[in-house]
C-alpha positions as CSV (number, residue, x, y, z in Angstrom):
1,M,32.8,217.1,234.2
2,R,35.0,214.4,232.8
3,S,34.8,212.3,235.9
4,L,31.0,211.9,235.4
5,K,31.4,210.6,231.8
6,P,31.2,206.9,232.8
7,F,28.0,207.5,234.7
8,E,26.5,209.4,231.8
9,K,27.3,206.5,229.5
10,L,25.9,204.0,232.0
11,G,22.7,206.0,232.4
12,D,22.4,206.5,228.6
13,S,22.8,202.8,228.1
14,C,20.2,201.9,230.7
15,L,17.7,204.3,229.2
16,Y,18.3,202.9,225.7
17,Q,17.8,199.3,226.9
18,I,14.6,200.3,228.7
19,E,13.4,202.0,225.6
20,Q,14.1,198.9,223.5
21,I,12.2,196.7,226.0
22,G,9.2,199.0,225.9
23,R,9.3,199.3,222.1
24,A,9.5,195.5,221.8
25,G,6.6,195.0,224.2
26,V,4.3,197.4,222.4
27,F,5.4,195.7,219.1
28,L,4.4,192.3,220.5
29,A,1.0,193.6,221.7
30,V,0.2,195.1,218.3
31,C,1.3,191.9,216.5
32,L,-0.9,189.7,218.8
33,V,-3.9,191.9,218.2
34,S,-3.2,191.8,214.4
35,M,-2.9,188.1,214.6
36,V,-6.4,187.6,216.0
37,K,-8.1,190.5,214.2
38,P,-9.9,189.6,210.9
39,P,-9.4,189.1,208.1
40,W,-7.4,185.9,208.4
41,P,-5.4,185.2,205.2
42,I,-4.7,181.5,204.9
43,H,-2.1,181.4,202.1
44,P,0.5,183.6,203.9
45,V,0.2,181.5,207.0
46,I,0.7,178.3,205.0
47,R,3.8,179.7,203.3
48,Q,5.3,180.6,206.7
49,I,4.4,177.2,208.1
50,Y,6.2,175.7,205.1
51,F,9.2,177.9,205.6
52,I,9.5,177.6,209.4
53,G,8.2,174.1,209.9
54,Y,8.5,171.9,206.9
55,R,11.9,173.2,205.7
56,S,13.3,172.8,209.2
57,G,12.2,169.1,209.2
58,F,15.5,167.6,208.0
59,V,17.7,169.4,210.6
60,I,15.2,168.5,213.3
61,I,15.1,164.8,212.4
62,F,18.9,164.6,212.0
63,T,19.5,166.4,215.4
64,A,16.8,164.4,217.2
65,L,18.2,161.0,216.0
66,F,21.7,161.6,217.2
67,T,20.5,163.3,220.4
68,G,18.4,160.2,221.2
69,M,21.4,158.0,220.4
70,V,23.7,159.9,222.6
71,L,21.1,159.8,225.4
72,G,20.8,156.1,225.0
73,L,24.6,155.6,225.0
74,Q,25.2,157.8,228.0
75,G,22.1,156.6,229.9
76,Y,23.1,153.0,229.4
77,Y,26.5,153.4,230.9
78,T,25.2,155.5,233.8
79,L,22.3,153.1,234.6
80,T,24.6,150.0,234.3
81,K,26.5,151.2,237.4
82,F,23.3,150.9,239.4
83,G,22.0,147.8,237.7
84,S,19.0,149.7,236.3
85,E,19.4,149.2,232.6
86,G,15.6,148.6,232.3
87,L,15.0,152.3,233.1
88,L,16.7,153.4,229.9
89,G,13.4,154.0,228.1
90,S,12.1,156.2,230.9
91,A,15.3,158.2,231.0
92,V,15.4,158.8,227.3
93,A,11.7,159.7,227.0
94,L,11.6,162.0,230.0
95,S,14.8,163.8,229.0
96,L,13.4,164.4,225.5
97,I,9.8,165.3,226.3
98,R,10.5,167.6,229.2
99,E,13.7,169.3,228.3
100,L,15.8,168.5,225.3
101,G,13.0,168.2,222.7
102,P,11.6,171.7,223.1
103,V,14.9,173.4,223.8
104,L,16.9,171.8,220.9
105,T,14.0,172.2,218.5
106,A,13.8,175.9,219.3
107,L,17.6,176.4,219.0
108,M,17.6,174.7,215.6
109,V,14.7,176.8,214.4
110,I,16.5,179.9,215.5
111,G,19.5,179.0,213.5
112,R,17.7,177.9,210.4
113,A,14.5,180.1,210.2
114,G,14.8,182.8,212.9
115,S,18.0,184.3,211.4
116,A,16.4,184.4,207.9
117,I,13.3,186.0,209.2
118,C,15.3,188.8,211.0
119,A,17.5,189.3,207.9
120,G,14.6,189.4,205.5
121,I,12.6,192.0,207.5
122,G,15.8,194.0,208.1
123,I,16.5,194.1,204.4
124,M,12.9,195.3,203.8
125,R,13.4,198.0,206.3
126,N,16.8,198.8,204.9
127,S,15.4,199.1,201.3
128,E,12.4,201.1,202.5
129,Q,9.9,198.4,201.4
130,I,8.2,198.6,204.8
131,D,7.8,202.4,204.3
132,A,6.4,201.7,200.9
133,L,3.7,199.4,202.3
134,E,2.7,202.1,204.8
135,C,2.5,204.6,201.9
136,M,0.1,202.3,200.1
137,A,-2.0,202.1,203.3
138,I,-1.0,198.4,203.8
139,D,-0.5,197.6,207.5
140,P,3.0,196.0,207.6
141,I,2.2,194.3,210.9
142,K,-0.8,192.6,209.6
143,F,0.8,191.8,206.2
144,L,4.2,190.7,207.3
145,M,4.3,189.8,211.0
146,A,0.9,188.2,211.8
147,P,1.4,185.2,209.5
148,K,4.8,184.6,211.0
149,Y,3.4,184.6,214.5
150,V,0.6,182.2,213.7
151,A,3.1,179.9,211.8
152,G,5.6,180.0,214.6
153,I,3.1,179.1,217.3
154,I,1.8,176.2,215.1
155,S,5.1,174.9,213.8
156,L,7.2,174.7,217.0
157,P,4.9,172.2,218.8
158,L,4.7,170.0,215.7
159,L,8.5,170.1,215.3
160,T,9.0,169.3,218.9
161,F,6.7,166.3,218.6
162,V,8.7,165.0,215.6
163,F,11.9,165.6,217.6
164,D,10.6,163.6,220.6
165,V,9.5,160.7,218.4
166,I,12.8,160.5,216.4
167,G,14.8,161.0,219.6
168,I,13.1,158.1,221.3
169,L,13.7,156.0,218.2
170,G,17.5,156.9,218.4
171,G,17.5,155.8,222.1
172,Y,15.7,152.6,221.0
173,I,18.3,151.8,218.3
174,V,21.2,152.2,220.8
175,G,19.5,150.6,223.8
176,V,17.7,147.7,222.2
177,S,19.6,147.0,219.0
178,L,23.1,147.8,220.2
179,F,23.2,146.9,223.9
180,G,20.4,144.2,223.8
181,I,18.0,145.7,226.3
182,N,14.7,143.9,226.2
183,E,12.3,145.7,223.9
184,G,9.3,145.3,226.2
185,T,11.2,146.6,229.2
186,F,12.3,149.7,227.2
187,F,8.8,150.6,226.2
188,Q,7.1,149.5,229.5
189,G,9.4,151.7,231.5
190,M,8.6,154.6,229.2
191,Y,4.8,153.9,229.5
192,A,5.0,153.7,233.3
193,S,7.1,156.9,233.9
194,V,5.8,159.4,231.3
195,V,2.6,161.2,232.6
196,W,0.5,163.9,231.2
197,L,2.4,166.6,233.1
198,D,5.5,165.8,231.2
199,I,3.8,166.1,227.9
200,E,2.0,169.3,229.0
201,M,5.3,170.8,230.0
202,G,6.9,170.1,226.6
203,L,3.8,171.5,224.9
204,V,3.8,174.7,226.9
205,K,7.5,175.2,226.4
206,S,7.2,174.7,222.6
207,L,4.4,177.3,222.4
208,V,6.3,179.8,224.4
209,F,9.5,179.2,222.5
210,G,7.7,179.6,219.2
211,L,6.3,183.0,220.3
212,L,9.7,184.1,221.6
213,I,11.5,183.3,218.5
214,I,9.2,185.1,216.1
215,W,8.8,188.1,218.5
216,I,12.5,188.7,218.9
217,T,13.5,188.1,215.3
218,T,10.8,190.2,213.8
219,A,11.2,193.0,216.3
220,K,15.0,193.2,215.7
221,G,14.5,193.3,211.9
222,Y,11.5,195.8,212.1
223,F,13.4,198.3,214.2
224,L,16.7,197.9,212.4
225,H,16.9,201.7,211.8
226,L,16.8,202.3,215.5
227,E,19.5,199.9,216.5
228,R,22.7,201.5,217.7
229,S,24.9,198.5,216.9
230,G,23.2,198.0,213.5
231,G,21.9,200.8,211.4
232,F,21.5,200.8,207.7
233,G,23.5,198.8,205.2
234,A,24.6,195.2,204.9
235,E,26.7,195.5,208.0
236,G,23.8,196.7,210.0
237,V,21.6,193.8,208.8
238,S,24.3,191.2,209.7
239,R,24.9,192.7,213.2
240,T,21.2,192.9,213.9
241,T,20.6,189.3,212.8
242,T,23.5,188.1,215.0
243,D,22.0,190.0,217.9
244,A,18.6,188.4,217.3
245,V,20.0,184.9,217.2
246,V,22.0,185.4,220.4
247,I,19.1,187.1,222.3
248,S,16.6,184.4,221.1
249,S,18.9,181.6,222.2
250,V,19.6,183.1,225.6
251,S,15.8,183.8,226.1
252,I,15.0,180.2,225.3
253,L,17.3,178.9,228.0
254,V,16.0,181.5,230.6
255,W,12.4,180.7,229.8
256,D,13.1,177.0,229.9
257,Y,14.2,177.3,233.5
258,L,11.3,179.6,234.4
259,I,8.6,177.3,232.9
260,T,10.2,174.2,234.5
261,A,10.3,176.0,237.9
262,L,6.6,177.0,237.6
263,M,5.3,173.6,236.4
264,L,7.2,171.2,238.6
């Protein structure tokens, strides 16, 4: 009956989304097993660390510097109202280490490396290169995905560390050099307020975000031929890549809240 068409479409959409989630979950499990299963090729992992980590360095440093400067600027004017300018170092360091460092690093990596990973695997699926690997008895998961997972888990914490350091430097430039806050007060406040739990939270977030980015971008590209909104062709690759970037970015924000709620 025509009146039931909307319910049929809703049910079909729900089943499709459940199927996608299940397929992605199985894909993640297979990739994690392949990642820890020998042999462990070093050179593919190094190439992926270079691509994901090293080549993202400039955008991370640039973003971190101006993020720290903005935090220093906004924090100074906010703390001045309460006569607490000496706490600027604490405010900048805690904001970067606990929240902004891992989140902004992940978002920058999604835009620079995650989109390229999804598009590259999607093109390989589109041009039947993945099928060719299977025909040659080469496991595409072990050959293509496992090095990316290892590199993502290694690169994100390192990039987050760089982001935090450069961001604190940006806050120091604004607070100490521009507004004349005492240098010792800036660093002493930071030393007194930052504890191991703050560093641990940033580290856990960066590890989880690295896994999420690689999982979502590789899964979207690998299952390009099963995407309703994508399909084969250049348009399919572009749509799937856009979906991967959006889903990854939203997932980062959701998991940021969940991890913060669990660790506080």
